[in-house]
N, C-alpha and C positions, 0 to 999 in steps of 0.2 A: 756091459759088453754088447748086449742086444741093441741098445740105443745107439752105440757107436756104429754097428753094422748098418742099421736102418738109416742113420744119418749119412753115411758114405754112399749108400745105394740111392737115396733120395737126392743127394747133392748132384750125383751124376745124371739122374733122369729128369730132375726138375728144371724146366727152362727158367732162365733168369727173368726176374720181374723188373721191367723197365720203369723209369721214373713216371712216364705217362700212365702205364698200367697201375702203378702204385697209387697215383693220384685218383684214378677212376675207382680203385678198390676202396679208397678211404673216403670217397665222396658220399654225401647224403647221410640219411639216418636209416636205421632199421625200425621195423614196426611189427604189425601182426605176423608177417611172414617169419620173423625171427622166433617167435613163440611156437609157431607150428613146426618150424625146422628142428627145433630142439625138443619137441614133444611136450611143451609146457603150456598148453592152452588154459588160461585162467577164465573159465566160463562165467564166473561171477562178474568179472570186469567186462567180458565180452558182451554180456547181456545188458550192461549199463551204458553201452556206447549209444550216444544220440547223434543222429545225422545233422549236419549243418543245415541251416535254413537261410533263405535269402533275406537280406536286410530290406527295410521298407523302400529305401532308395533304389535298390536293385529290382524289387518288384515293380516299382513305378516305371523304371526304365524299360523293363520287359513288356509291360502293358502298353506303353506309349511309343517310345522311340523304336523299339524292336518291331512292334506291330506295324508302325508306319513304314519302316524300311522294307519289311516283308511284302507289304502291299504294293511297293514301288517296283519290285524286281521280279523277273521271270527268266529262268535259266534258258528257256528255248530261244527267246529273242537275244539274250546275251551271247549264247554260243553259236547261233546260226545266222543272226542278222547283223549284230553290232560288233561282235568280237571283243567286247569290253562292257564294263558297267557304263551306264549313261552318265553324262556330265552332271546331271541332277543328283544321281545317287552318290557320285564321288563327293560332291559338295555337301550332301546330307551327312555322309559318314564323317567328314571333317568337322562340320558345324556342331553335330550332336555328340561328339566325343567318342566315337566308336574306335578310334585309333589310340585312345588314352584310357582304356578301361583299367589298365594295371599301373598307371602313373599316379603318383601321390597327389593329393589335392593341393598341396603347397606349390606344386608346379603346374597347376591347372588341369590335372587329370581327375578321373572318377574314383580311383583307389578302390575298385571293387575287389572282392575276394576271389580266389580261384574257383569257388563254387558258383559265384555270380557270373564270372566270365564264361565258364563252361555252359551254364544255362543259356546265356545269350548266344554263344556260337552254335549250340545245339538247335535252338529255335530257328535261327536263320538258316541253318543247314537243311531243315525240313522243307524250306521254300526254295532256296538257291544255294547250292554248294559253292558256286563261284564267289558269291558275296560272302559266304561264311569264311572261306579261305582268305579272302581279302581282309576281313576283320581279324581273323585269327592270328595271322603272322605278326603284325606289330605288337600284339599282346602276348606273344610267346617269346621264345629265345630271340633276342635282337637287341638293338641299341638301347632302348628304354630300360629293359630288364637289367642289362649289364651295367648301364650307367647308375641305376639306383642302388645296385649292390657294390660296385667297385669304382664308380666315377669320382673324380675330385669334386669339391664343392663348386669350383668355377665351371667345370664341365656340366654339372647338373643344372646350374643356372643358365648356362649358355644354350644347351640343347633341349632339355626336357620341356620347357614351355612351348617351343616350336613344334616338337613332336606331339604335344598334347592338343594344340589347336589345328594341327594338320598342315602347318606351314612347311614342315619337313615331312616327307614320306620315307620311312626307313626300310631297309632290307638287311639281311645278314648273310654274308658270303663265306661259306665254309667249304663246300664240296668242289673238288677239282676233277678234271678228267682222269687224273692218275689216282685219286683217293676219294672213295665214296664212304663206305662204312669205316674204313681204316683212315680216319681223319688225321691221325698223327703223322701220316706219311705225305702230307701236303708238300709240294715243291715251291709254292709261292714264297718269295723272299722279300725281306726288308733289310737294307744295309745301312748301318749308322754311318753318316758322312756329313760333310758341310755342303750346303746348297743355298740357293736364293729363294726366298719366300716373301711376297709383298715388298719386293725391292730391297730386302736386307739379306746379308749373308749370315746364316744361323746354323747351329748344329741340329740336324734332323735325321730323317730316314728316307732313303730312296726305294720305292716299292715297285715290284712288277708282279702281276698275278693273272691267272686265268681260271675263272670260276664258272660253274654252270648249275642249272636247276635252281636258280635263286629266285624265290617268289618275291614279287614286287620290284625286282631289279630294273625292269624297263621303265618304271615310273619313279624310282627312288631318287631322292635328292640327298640322302645321307646313307652311305654304305658302311655297315659294320663289316670289318674284314679280319679274317684269321690268317696268319702267315707265320713263317719262321724268321725270327730276327737274328741278324748276325752283326758282329762288330770286329771286322778283320783287322782294323788299325788300333784296336783297344782304346777307342775314344771315350768310352764311359766306364771302362773296367778292364779286368785282366782275362775275361772270357771272350772267346770268339763266337761260339755258338750259344745264343742266348735263350733259344726255345720258342715255343709257340706264343704269339702275342696277338692282341686284339686292338684294332684302331678304328677311328671314325673318319671316313673319307667323304668329303663333299663331292658329289658326282660331277660338278662343273669344273673341277681341277683339270689342268692340261694333262693329257695322257690317259684320262678315264673314259672308257667306252661302255655304255650300257644301252645301245640303240637297237638291240635285237631281242627277239622273244622266242620261247619254245611254245609247243602246243601239247601240254600234258593230257594224254587221252582225249584230246579234242576239247577239253574244258578251257575256256578262254579267260582264266584268271591270269594276271600279269606275272609271268615267270620267264626267266631268260638268263643268258650268260652276262657276265661282266668281266672286263679285262682292264688291266692297267699296265701302261708301258712307261717305265722310268718316272713314276709319280713321286714328287718330293713333298714331304709333310714335316711340320714341326713335331718335336717330341711330345708336345702337349696334346697332340691328336691321339696319342696312345690312351686307351681307356684306363683310367686310374693314374695316368702320368708315368713318368720314367721308372718309378719303383715297381710298376706292374709289367715291365718288359719281361717276357719269359714266363709269365704266369697265366697266359691265355687259356691253356688247356684246363687248368684248375677252375677258371672262371666258367668255361663252357660246360664242363662236366657238372658243376654244381647247379647251374641254371637249367641245363637240359634235364637233369634228373627230376626237377619239379615240373617243368613245362611239358614233359612227356606225359604227365598224368592229367593234363588239362585239355589241350587242343585236339589231338587226334581221337582220344576217347570221346570227346564231345561230338565229333563227326560220326563216329561209330554208333554212339547212343542214338543220334538222330536217325541214322539209317535203319537201325533195329526197330525204332518206334514207328517209323513210316511203314516199314515192311509189315509189322505186326498189325497196326490199325487198319491199313488198307486191305491187306490180305484177308483178315478176319471178316471185314464188312463186305468186301467185294465178293467173296466166296458165298456169302449168304444172299447176295443180290443176283448173281449170275446163275442162270439155269441152263442145264443141258440134259437131254434125255428125260425131260419132264420133272426134274428135281433140282434143288439148289446144289451147286458143285461142292458146297460145304459138307454134304452128306456122303460124298465119295471117300472111301478109305484112303485112296491114293492122294487125295487133297489133304486129308487130316494128318497124314504123316509129316509133310513139310510144315503144315500149320503148327504142329506140336513143336517142331524144331525152332520155328520163328518165335513162338510164344515163350518158350523156356529160355532161348537166347536173350530175348528182350529183358526178362526178369533177372537173369543171372548177371548180365553185363550192367544193367542199370543199378543193381544193388552194389556191384563192385565199384562202379564209377562214383557213387555217392560216398562209399567208404573211403576211397582214395582222396576225394576232395575234402572230406571231413578231416583227414589227416593233414592235408596241405593247408587247410584253413587254420589249423591249430599251430601252424608255424614250423612243422617238421618237413623234411624233404626225404620221403621214403623211396630211395633209389630203386629197390627191387620191386616194391609194390607198384610204382609208376611204370616200370618196364613191363610187368605183368598186365597192367591196364592197357598199355599201348598195344601189346601183342594180342591179348585175348579179345579185347573189345573190337579191334579192327578186323580180326579174323572171323569173329562171330557175325559181324555186320556183313562181311563179304558172303558168308554162307546164307544169312537171312535174306539179303537182297536177291541172291540167285534163286532161292526158294520162292520168293515173292514174284519174280519174273515168271517162273514156271506156273504158278497159280493163276496169274493174270493172263498168261498165254498170249494170244494175238494182240491184246490191248497194250501189253508192255513193250512190244517190239516196234510199234508204230510211233515214230517221233511226232511230237506236236505239243501244244501248250498244255494239254490235259494229261500228258504222260508224266506222272509224278515219280516214277521209278527209274527212268532211263539215265538221267544224269547222276543219280546216286550210284547206279550200277557202274557207270563209267568211272566214277571217282574212287571206287573201293580199292583198286590197285595202287592209287596214289597214297592213300592212307597206310596201306601195307608197306610201302616202300620207304617213305621219308621218316626223318627223326630216328634213324637206326632201322635198317631193313629187318623185317620180321624173322627171316631165317637166322640172321645173326643174333637177334634178341633171344630167340628160342634156343639155339644151339650153344651159345656161349655165355650170354649175359645172365639169364634168370638163375640158373644153378651155378654157373662158373663164378660170377660175382656174388651171387646170393649166398653161396656156401662160405665164402670168405667173410662176408658181412655178418652172417648169422651164427656161424660156428664160433664158440668161445676161444679156440686155440689155433685155428688154421692160419690166420694171417700172421700171428707171431711165429709159427713154424716156418712159413714162407720167408719171413724176414731173417730168421736165423740161418736158413739154408743159403740165403743170398748175402750173408755177412762176408765182407772181403777178408776178415780175419777168421780163418777156419777154426782156430782154437776157441775164440770167443763164441763163434757160431755154434760149435759143438756143445759148449757149456750151456748156452741159452736153450738149445734144442733139447738137451737132456731134461732140463727143468720143466719145459713146457710139455714134452712128450709123456712124462710120468703123469701129469695132470690129464692129458688126453686119454691115456689108457684107462685111468680111473673113470673118466667121463663115459667112455665107451662101455665099460663094464656096467655102470649104473643104467645106461640106456638099454642094455640087454635085459637086465633084471626088470626094468619098468615095462619093456615090451612083453615079457612073459606074463607079468601081472595083468596088464591091460587086455591081454588076449582072453582073460577069464573074469576079471573084476573091473567094475566101473570105478574109476578113481574118485569121482565126485558124485555122490548119490543125490545131491540137490538137483541135478539136471534131470533126474528121472521124472520130476513133476512137470516138466516143460512139454508142450504139445509136439515139439520136434525132438524129444529126448532120445528116441531110437537113433536118429541121425547123429546127434551130438555124441552119444556113446561110441558109435562106430567111427566117427571122425577122430575122437579122442584116442581110440585104439590104433587107428591107422597113422596118426601123427607120431605116436610113440614108436611104432614100428619103423616109420620113415626115418626118425632121428637115429635109430640104431643102424638101419641098412645103409643110409647115406654115409654115415660115418665109417662103416665097415668098407664100403666101396672106395671111399677116399683113402683109407689106410692101405687097402690092397692094390689100388690103382697107382697110388703115389703120384709122382710127377707127371704121369701120362694122362691124368684127368683133364688137363688143358687140351689135349689132342683128341680125346675120346668124345667127339661131338654127339654121336648117337646116344651114348650114356648120359652125357650132360643134358641133352635135350629131353630125354625121358624123365630124368630126375627133376628137371625144371617143370615139366608138365605135371608130374605128381604133386610137387609143392604148390603149383599154381591152382590145380583143381581142389586141393584141400583148402587153400586160402579163399577161393571163390565160394566154396561150400560154407565156410564160416561167415563170409560176408552176406550170404543169403539168410543165414540165421539172424544176423544182426539186423538185416532189412526187415525180416518178419517181425522182430521185436519192436521195430519202429512203426510197423504197419499192421499189427495184429488185430486192430479193431475191425479190419476188413476180413471177416472170417470166411467169406466166400472164396478168397484167394488161397486158403490153406492148401487145397489140393494142388494148386499150381506150384506153390513152394515145395511141397513134398515131392512132386514129380521132377521138378528142377533139380532138387538135391539127389534124387535117384539117378537122373541123367549124369550128373557130375560123378557120382559114385561108380556108375558104370564105366565112365571114362577112366577113372582111377584104376578100376579093376583091369581094364584093357592095357593100361600102361604097365601095371604090375606083371601081367602075362608077358608083355614084350620084354621087360627087364629080365624075367625068369628065363625066357627062351634064348636070350642072348648072353646068358651068364654061363661061363665055362667051368665054374667051380660048383660041384654038386652040393656041398654044405651050404654055400651062399645061396644057391638056387632054392634049396629047401627053406632057408630063412625067409627069402622073398615070398615064397608061396604061403608060408605060415603067417607072416607079419603084414604083408602089403596087399594081399588079396582081400577083396570085400566079401563078407559072408553071403553065401547064396541066399539065405533067408531074407536078408536086407533087400536084395535086388529082385526078389520074387514079385514085388508089386509093380514093377515096370512093364506092365502088360498093355497090349493094344486097347483092351476094354477100358482100363483106367485112364489111358490117354484120351480116348474118345469122350468119356464122361467128363473129364476135366475141361476139354475144349467147349463143351456145351454150357459150362458155368461162366464162361468169359464174356458172353454177350451181356452188355449192360455194365460191365466192370472195366471196359477198355479205357475209359477216360483216366482212371487212376494210374494206368500203365502207359499212357501216351500223352502225358501232360506237356511234353516238349513240342508236339506237332502243331505247327502254325495253321490257323484257319483264316483265310482272307476275309477282310471286313465285308466285302460285297459278295462273298461266298461263290466266287466265279472260278476259283482254282479247282483242279481235279480232286484234291483231297477233300476239300469242302463239299464238293458235289457228292462224292461217295458217302461222306458222313451224313449229309442231309437226306440222301436217298435211303440209306440204311435206317435212319430215324423215322422217316416217313413210312417205310415198309413195316417197321415194328408197330407203328401207330395204327395201321389198318390190317394187321395180321388176321383178325377175325373176319374182316370183310373179304379178304382174299380167300379165306377158307369157305366162306359162303358161296363165292363164285365157283370154286373148285367143286363143291358139292352139287351145284346146279349143273355143271358140266358132267359130273359122274352120273347124275340122275337122268341125263338126256334132255334136260330142260334148256340147255345151251349147247351149241355146237362146239366140238373140241378143236376144230381146225382153224378157227378164226383167231386173230391177234387179241391179246388181252384188252386192248383199248376198245375193240369192237364188242367183246364179250361184256365189258362194263356197261357200254351204251345199251346193249340188248337187255341186260339185267335191269337197268333203270326203266326201260320201256315196259318190261314185264312186272314192274313194281317190286322186284326182288331187292332193289336198292332205292333209297330216296335220293333226292337231289344232292344233299350235303355229302352223303356217303359216296355217291358217284364222283363228285368233285374231288374228294380226298383220294380216291383210288386213281383217278386220272392224273392228279398231281404226283402221286407216288410213281406212276408209270412214266410220266414225263421225266422225272429225276432219274429213274432207272435207265431210260433210253439215253439220257445225257451221260450217265456213268459208263455205260458200255461202249459209247461211241468213240471213234478215233478221228484224228484230223486227216483230211484228204486235201491235196494241193492241186490247183488248176494247172494243166499243161498249157503253157503260154501260147504255143503255136496253134493249138486247137481252139483256144479262146479267141484268138484273132480271126481264125477261119470262120 
């Protein structure tokens, strides 16, 4: 009886699940997030996870071709002088296979792993974000990826070799003026009809489209296109509306226009609109052939769920590492009020955020790529990666700009932050806007993918036969109630007893015990909220966003523990791992407070407070003193946390200069101390520049010739590090 009433109530309130939504819900695989969602973290298995490694071929490519490419490019000249990559760089990208990283070797590609591609894109991003985006797009969602998964053998042989050697430049056109994140609402159409192609009358499709924001569109020779296919005359079947379809369109066909470009945040990578007016194509231009007409959404969702974990997280990781390395080193070089700015508490606060952001996101990026390397497509994990890594990189680059102050706002060849700062909103926006990802996808799709019964309940509620739907619902609902009861009991137990005593021996055991407890509580509370909210959960975006945040922070915490397990030989970083975990637990606690404050049911609010709040004792170590002590341990360890950052071979770029200046200063620290003591004792004047003080100290025999040269070299590098570019005013130069 109760099940009948609940079924009727939910059937009225639950919005129908469209075919496109159902396709999205069923796409991809579940992974670690599923175990956390259901409160079943298997720590024994978690601690055995080994991160993927680069193959020797990928290492060689990074060491040679990527290094050469980075030495060739400079974002300042690309964005302010040339408005494009140079012809030499375009040729290099094609010749060296940068557009074929994900194409199989049998078609002339590199066939690199997702981890390898991510490393390559990340390294390039640290030198030139424009070049990185240019490389990233052909190796993400696009013609090559779709062809390898769904193309006919003839299509693979025809297109992939040309894409591999750069004869064809691809783009993929999905976004329309009327449809951004809501890709299923596209208005672009292809109508099945007869037409002329290469002088013959054939059955094909006549297309019209209007797309925008398409990266590489202005230079693309092969356009991947998503549109709605229609067959009004029933030429290929009895359906008139066939659904979203993907096709390959040569850009030189009559009616195709891609001769304009956008300027995304002033970054001059090739991005622009493409339009088609009554373009006729044969049916074999449909990716996968005629049998794949109407299956485009399934193809896109499957490929995007994997690609979302590679490209944009790679840009985010690069931004975090550049922000971390340069801010840590620059703050120890730059002096104000007689001391390094690193010593100011106001500087240490953003430095802490940058350092922990860098470790958290890099550990998560590696975990997601390890999953992708194994052949799975973890939809929710990749959505989390895209959202949290790009958001943290935006935060980190803003903090880095603050720490660098005046140097960061003056454009020039030595400003290594400016274009990364400009690019951060782009990463936030594309491949699914972050607001949408947070508000709807992570929990909305994640709950259906991770919960053992939710999808089946949705299906029964949407069954066109109400009798059969009720019968199915009753059967599933009974199991759901038992599941909820078990989660409640487990939550009670975990609040007082550690389920797995083996983890108590681990150096991070206190965090693992707390994560275990919170995961169990989340499994119960999330399920309870789903039951009480019913069909309105799809509309409750505040609730969905917060539950998604909670699940994400738990998942990020577990990824940190996995990363520590893979990196535990570096014992000096233990404090950084501990404080990074505390930072995440603090975010978890804040999210729990927000859930509690916005809950209208007293009993449920009490459950949230009991099961989802982090224990005060756990957070007690997140003090300013501990943060400051941790930051002091990072000098000398930054290389292991910034391995993606490119250093120019001639050491002329801004990042290389900071690195060399920092190393030189560390090398002569004792000599600087000697000069300072001479000044304090009155032996040297305090008001003269350091270069003059060094010369005077040498004249007084306080320094020998070699020591003075070392100090002068360090000062020269320091001067170069803090300098900014100034431009000649042409009229005054002529005068």
